[in-house]
C-alpha positions in Angstrom: -7.3 -46.9 20.2 -9.1 -44.2 22.1 -6.0 -42.3 22.6 -5.2 -42.4 18.8 -8.7 -41.3 17.9 -8.6 -38.4 20.4 -5.1 -37.3 19.3 -6.3 -37.5 15.6 -9.3 -35.3 16.3 -7.2 -32.8 18.2 -4.7 -32.6 15.4 -7.5 -32.1 12.8 -9.0 -29.2 14.9 -5.6 -27.6 15.1 -5.1 -27.9 11.4 -8.6 -26.7 10.6 -8.1 -23.7 12.8 -4.9 -22.5 11.1 -6.2 -23.3 7.6 -9.2 -21.0 8.0 -7.1 -17.8 8.5 -6.4 -15.8 5.4 -3.1 -14.0 4.6 -3.1 -10.6 3.1 0.1 -8.6 2.4 0.3 -5.0 1.5 3.6 -3.8 0.2 4.6 -0.1 -0.5 7.9 1.7 -0.6 9.0 3.3 2.6 10.0 6.6 0.9 9.0 8.3 -2.4 9.8 11.7 -4.0 6.8 14.0 -4.3 5.5 13.9 -7.9 6.4 10.2 -8.5 3.7 7.6 -8.8 3.3 5.5 -5.6 3.0 1.8 -6.6 1.7 -0.6 -3.9 1.2 -4.4 -4.3 -1.4 -6.7 -2.7 -0.7 -10.4 -2.3 -3.0 -13.0 -0.7 -2.8 -16.7 0.4 -4.0 -19.4 -1.9 -7.1 -19.9 0.4 -8.3 -16.3 0.2 -11.8 -16.2 -1.2 -11.9 -15.1 -4.9 -14.4 -12.3 -5.4 -13.7 -10.7 -2.0 -13.4 -6.9 -2.2 -11.9 -4.3 0.1 -10.6 -0.7 -0.2 -7.1 0.4 -0.4 -7.1 4.0 1.2 -4.3 6.5 1.0 -4.2 9.0 3.9 -2.2 12.0 4.9 -1.1 11.1 8.4 -0.7 14.2 10.4 -2.5 14.8 13.8 -5.6 13.3 12.2 -5.8 11.2 9.1 -7.1 12.9 5.9 -8.3 10.6 3.1 -6.6 11.5 -0.2 -7.6 8.6 -2.4 -9.4 5.2 -2.3 -9.4 2.3 -4.7 -11.3 -1.0 -4.6 -9.4 -4.2 -4.8 -11.2 -7.5 -5.8 -9.4 -10.7 -5.4 -9.3 -12.7 -8.7 -9.7 -16.4 -9.0 -5.9 -16.9 -9.8 -5.0 -14.7 -6.7 -2.2 -13.0 -8.7 -0.5 -10.0 -7.2 -2.4 -6.9 -7.8 -0.8 -3.4 -8.2 -2.5 -0.1 -7.4 -1.0 3.3 -8.4 -1.4 6.6 -6.5 -0.4 10.0 -7.8 1.8 12.2 -5.4 1.9 15.2 -7.7 1.7 18.4 -5.7 1.9 16.7 -2.4 3.8 18.2 0.6 6.6 16.3 2.2 5.6 14.3 5.3 4.0 11.2 6.7 1.3 9.3 4.7 -0.4 6.0 5.3 -1.7 3.3 3.0 -4.4 1.0 4.6 -6.6 -1.7 3.7 -10.2 -1.1 4.8 -12.7 -3.9 5.0 -16.5 -3.8 4.7 -18.2 -5.5 7.6 -16.0 -7.9 9.7 -14.2 -9.8 6.9 -10.9 -8.5 8.2 -11.3 -10.5 11.4 -10.3 -13.8 9.6 -6.8 -12.6 8.7 -3.7 -14.5 9.9 -1.4 -12.7 12.5 1.3 -12.2 9.8 -0.9 -10.2 7.5 0.2 -6.7 6.7 -2.8 -4.4 6.2 -1.2 -0.8 6.6 2.0 0.9 5.7 3.6 4.2 6.6 5.1 6.1 3.7 7.3 9.2 3.8 6.8 11.6 0.8 9.9 13.7 0.4 9.4 17.2 -1.2 12.8 18.8 -2.2 11.3 21.4 -4.4 12.1 24.2 -2.0 15.8 23.2 -2.1 16.1 24.1 -5.8 17.2 27.6 -6.8 17.1 28.6 -10.4 19.6 31.4 -11.2 19.4 31.6 -15.0 17.5 34.5 -16.6 13.7 33.9 -16.7 13.6 35.4 -20.3 16.1 34.6 -22.9 16.6 35.3 -26.6 15.3 32.7 -29.0 18.4 33.1 -31.2 20.8 31.9 -28.5 21.0 28.5 -26.9 18.8 28.0 -23.8 20.8 28.6 -20.7 19.7 26.9 -17.5 21.6 27.4 -14.2 20.7 26.6 -10.6 21.6 24.8 -7.5 20.2 22.2 -5.2 
């Protein structure tokens, strides 16, 4: 009887320990063309506390990280997937990073499989375009556009 009780208590401790960890998943595309809207999604586990807030921060990842944009995410009661949009218009090609930033130490309760940062490559091909059509054209004629990529 003692062995069963000890085994039951040990099993409850193991289950309680794993149930208290929250899962948080950040998903963003690996590559995006400069000028397109970057769409990232945030998913949580069913036990993630509703009303919890954190920031989703967009960085340019060069030698040092330069913050470009920050948006607050608040977990809703239904824990539905949330989407955040970031503008990449005018950005140079290169490495960027999206990261979840917690206030205080609320990020310490995350499960090991949680994803809280993502590297993103912004591709800028604007320098590869050459326009060869005349810059000024007559309004009586059809518009003529010519170029190469």
